[in-house]
C-alpha positions in Angstrom: 150.2 61.4 147.7 150.9 64.7 145.7 150.3 64.5 141.8 153.6 65.3 139.7 154.2 66.3 136.4 155.5 62.5 135.6 151.8 61.4 136.6 150.3 63.8 134.2 152.7 62.8 131.5 152.1 58.9 132.0 148.1 59.5 132.0 148.5 61.7 128.9 151.0 59.6 127.1 153.5 62.2 126.6 156.8 63.0 128.0 157.2 65.4 131.3 158.7 67.9 129.1 155.8 68.1 127.0 153.5 68.4 129.9 155.8 71.5 131.0 155.5 73.1 127.4 151.7 72.7 127.6 151.6 74.4 131.0 153.7 77.2 129.4 151.4 77.3 126.5 154.1 76.7 124.2 153.3 77.5 120.5 155.2 74.4 119.4 152.6 71.9 121.0 149.5 71.2 118.9 146.2 72.2 120.2 145.1 68.3 120.3 148.0 67.6 122.6 147.3 70.6 124.9 143.6 69.4 125.2 144.8 65.8 126.0 147.3 67.1 128.8 145.1 69.5 130.3 142.4 66.7 130.4 144.8 64.6 132.2 145.7 67.3 134.7 142.0 67.9 135.4 141.3 63.9 135.9 144.4 64.0 138.3 143.6 67.3 140.0 147.1 68.6 139.1 147.5 72.3 139.7 150.9 73.6 138.7 152.9 76.0 140.9 152.6 79.4 139.2 155.2 80.9 140.9 157.7 78.4 140.5 156.7 78.2 136.8 157.4 81.8 136.2 160.8 81.8 137.9 161.8 79.1 135.2 160.0 80.3 132.2 159.8 84.1 132.8 156.2 83.9 132.2 153.4 84.3 134.8 150.5 82.7 133.2 148.7 85.6 134.2 146.7 88.1 131.9 146.0 91.8 133.1 142.8 93.5 132.3 142.7 97.3 132.3 139.3 98.7 133.4 138.0 102.1 132.5 139.0 105.0 134.9 135.6 104.8 136.8 135.4 101.1 137.7 131.5 101.7 138.5 131.0 101.9 134.7 132.6 98.4 134.3 130.4 96.7 136.9 126.9 98.4 135.8 127.3 98.3 132.1 126.3 94.9 130.8 128.7 95.0 128.1 131.8 94.4 130.5 130.4 91.2 132.4 129.7 89.6 129.0 133.0 90.3 127.5 134.8 89.1 130.8 132.8 86.0 130.4 134.3 85.3 127.1 137.8 86.1 128.3 137.4 83.9 131.3 136.4 81.0 129.5 139.5 80.9 127.0 141.8 81.8 130.2 140.7 78.8 131.9 141.1 76.6 128.8 144.7 77.9 128.7 145.6 77.6 132.4 145.7 81.3 132.8 144.7 83.4 135.8 143.4 87.0 135.3 144.4 90.2 137.4 142.0 93.2 137.0 143.7 96.6 137.3 141.7 99.7 138.0 142.1 103.0 140.0 140.0 106.0 141.2 142.2 108.2 138.8 144.7 108.2 136.1 147.7 108.4 138.5 146.4 105.3 140.5 145.9 103.5 137.2 149.3 104.3 136.0 151.0 103.0 139.0 149.2 99.8 138.7 150.0 99.2 135.0 153.6 100.3 135.7 153.8 97.6 138.5 152.5 94.9 135.9 154.8 96.0 133.0 157.9 96.9 134.9 157.7 93.9 137.3 156.6 91.6 134.6 153.7 90.6 136.9 151.7 89.6 134.0 152.3 88.2 130.3 150.1 90.6 128.7 147.3 93.3 129.0 143.9 93.7 127.4 142.4 97.2 127.6 138.7 97.1 128.1 138.1 100.4 127.0 139.5 102.8 124.2 140.3 106.7 124.4 142.6 108.7 122.3 146.0 109.5 123.5 145.7 107.1 126.4 149.0 107.3 128.6 148.4 103.8 129.8 148.5 102.2 126.2 151.6 104.7 125.6 153.2 103.0 128.3 152.8 99.5 126.9 153.9 100.6 123.5 157.1 102.4 124.9 158.0 99.0 126.6 157.1 96.8 123.7 154.6 94.9 126.1 152.2 92.5 124.8 148.8 94.0 124.7 145.6 94.7 122.7 142.6 97.0 122.8 139.1 95.6 122.9 137.8 98.5 121.0 139.1 100.8 118.4 142.8 102.0 118.4 143.6 105.3 117.1 147.1 104.0 115.9 147.3 101.5 112.9 150.1 99.9 114.7 148.0 98.7 117.7 146.3 95.3 118.0 142.5 95.2 118.4 139.4 93.5 118.7 136.1 95.2 118.0 133.0 95.7 116.2 132.6 98.0 113.2 130.6 100.5 115.3 130.4 103.0 112.5 128.9 100.5 110.2 126.5 99.0 113.2 125.1 102.6 113.8 124.7 103.4 110.1 122.6 100.3 110.0 120.7 101.2 113.3 119.7 104.5 111.9 118.8 103.3 108.4 116.5 100.8 110.4 114.3 103.7 111.9 114.9 105.6 108.4 113.5 102.7 106.5 110.5 102.5 108.7 109.7 106.2 107.7 111.0 108.0 110.7 112.3 111.4 110.0 113.3 113.0 113.2 115.7 110.6 114.9 117.5 111.6 118.0 121.0 110.4 118.9 121.8 109.9 122.7 125.4 108.7 123.4 127.7 108.0 126.4 130.9 109.6 127.4 131.9 111.8 123.9 135.6 111.2 125.1 135.2 107.3 124.3 136.0 106.1 120.8 133.0 104.1 120.7 130.7 106.9 121.2 132.3 108.7 118.5 132.3 106.0 116.1 128.5 105.4 116.5 128.0 109.2 116.1 129.6 109.0 112.9 127.8 106.1 111.6 124.4 108.0 112.7 125.7 111.1 110.5 126.6 108.8 107.7 123.3 107.1 107.8 121.4 110.6 107.4 123.7 111.8 104.7 123.3 108.4 102.6 119.4 109.1 103.0 119.7 112.7 102.2 118.6 113.9 105.5 119.9 117.0 107.2 121.9 116.6 110.4 120.2 118.6 113.3 122.8 118.7 116.1 120.0 119.8 118.7 118.9 116.2 118.3 122.2 114.9 119.5 123.1 114.5 123.1 126.1 113.1 124.8 126.0 112.1 128.6 128.9 113.4 130.7 130.8 110.8 132.9 130.4 107.3 133.0 127.3 106.8 135.4 125.0 107.5 132.4 121.5 106.5 133.4 121.0 109.8 135.5 122.7 112.0 133.0 121.0 110.5 129.9 117.7 111.2 131.8 118.7 114.8 132.2 119.7 115.3 128.6 116.3 114.0 127.4 114.8 117.0 129.0 116.8 119.2 126.3 116.5 116.7 123.5 112.5 116.6 123.7 112.2 120.2 122.9 113.0 119.1 119.5 110.5 117.2 117.3 111.3 113.6 117.7 109.7 110.4 116.4 112.7 107.7 117.3 115.9 107.6 119.3 119.3 105.8 118.9 121.2 105.2 122.1 124.6 103.9 122.3 124.3 101.4 125.2 121.4 100.1 127.5 122.5 102.2 130.6 121.8 105.2 128.3 118.6 103.7 127.0 117.5 103.3 130.4 117.7 107.1 131.5 116.1 108.0 128.2 113.1 105.6 128.7 112.8 106.5 132.3 112.4 110.0 131.2 109.8 109.2 128.3 107.6 107.3 130.6 107.7 109.9 133.3 106.4 112.6 130.8 103.8 110.1 129.1 106.0 110.1 125.7 106.3 107.0 123.7 109.0 106.7 121.1 110.8 103.9 119.4 114.2 103.1 120.9 117.0 101.2 119.4 120.2 100.4 121.5 123.5 98.3 121.5 123.9 95.5 123.9 125.1 91.9 123.8 122.3 90.1 125.7 118.4 90.8 125.1 117.8 94.0 127.0 115.2 93.9 130.0 113.7 97.3 129.0 110.9 98.2 126.8 112.7 99.1 123.5 112.2 98.3 119.8 115.3 96.8 118.8 119.1 96.3 119.7 122.2 95.9 118.0 124.0 92.5 119.3 127.5 93.3 119.5 128.5 89.7 120.6 130.4 90.9 123.6 131.1 87.2 124.9 132.8 86.5 121.3 134.8 89.8 121.6 136.1 88.6 124.9 137.0 85.1 123.7 138.8 86.5 120.6 140.5 89.1 122.7 142.2 86.7 124.9 143.2 84.2 122.0 144.6 87.2 120.0 146.5 88.3 123.0 148.1 84.8 123.5 149.2 85.0 119.7 150.8 88.4 120.5 152.6 86.8 123.6 153.9 84.1 121.4 154.9 86.3 118.8 157.0 88.5 121.2 158.7 85.3 122.5 159.7 84.7 118.8 160.8 88.4 118.3 158.0 89.0 115.9 155.8 92.1 115.8 152.4 91.5 114.1 149.5 93.8 114.4 146.1 92.2 114.5 142.8 93.6 113.7 140.0 91.6 114.1 136.2 92.7 113.6 133.4 90.9 115.1 130.1 91.0 113.4 126.9 92.5 114.7 123.3 91.7 114.2 120.1 94.0 114.6 117.5 92.2 116.6 113.9 93.4 116.8 112.1 92.9 120.2 
């Protein structure tokens, strides 16, 4: 016999209406009650009908994840699987499904997001990247649709969850300076991404704080999203300058840099950014805690969705700490 809401309510010791509100993730229900009801649902193997629920509540229990324009970047960069892991953990705890949105170009991505927003196919959006003047973000803003950016937003009125990437790269650069290195190269990913710009800003700030001149010939950005080959190529130009250490903005960039150094017989210390211990031979990395970024992003978006239900407009700016780890 099929398990019903009444069966779940009896097992959990609550009313059927309380079970319904837990399924809808109502903010009026305590976390303890939610956990009790969800445990009863799990024990009884009860799976609510999402389609029927959305017709009644006008909510889908689905969150949309918006990927960068080149989805290959998502699948190759270890940051994204870790962030997705954190998002998925909290989604499962709250009875939410995840819908991933991508596209080969801006037109396809805009069409996909428009269907989500206009058709109310999801309850909210998490943008897994940050770019200035992003038309997809503007669409969500114009329609007052619940969303946040996992990254830095250019507008002070957009909710976000991020690291302090300026401070993180300031500390990474200072790490090498304090070890006595004078000629520190900087190799970054796509210059259009806010995270690349912020880490470059931190690099410049550290040089200035230690009374060292910025030499732009020691700074290179990789074009596009598939960065390993590009960072390999830019190293050919960078190594024409005197170098004794290199900062890279993520592990994919570091892989290209390291590949070139090994091929040419050069041995330079490298520091990069990651959320798991890199499997490449570098000196240290800045742990940006991507899994926690994902968890906090989902919890924050749930709060934004609940705020929207209640007619509130609150801007959340949550910063996740980082740590430099020597290898």
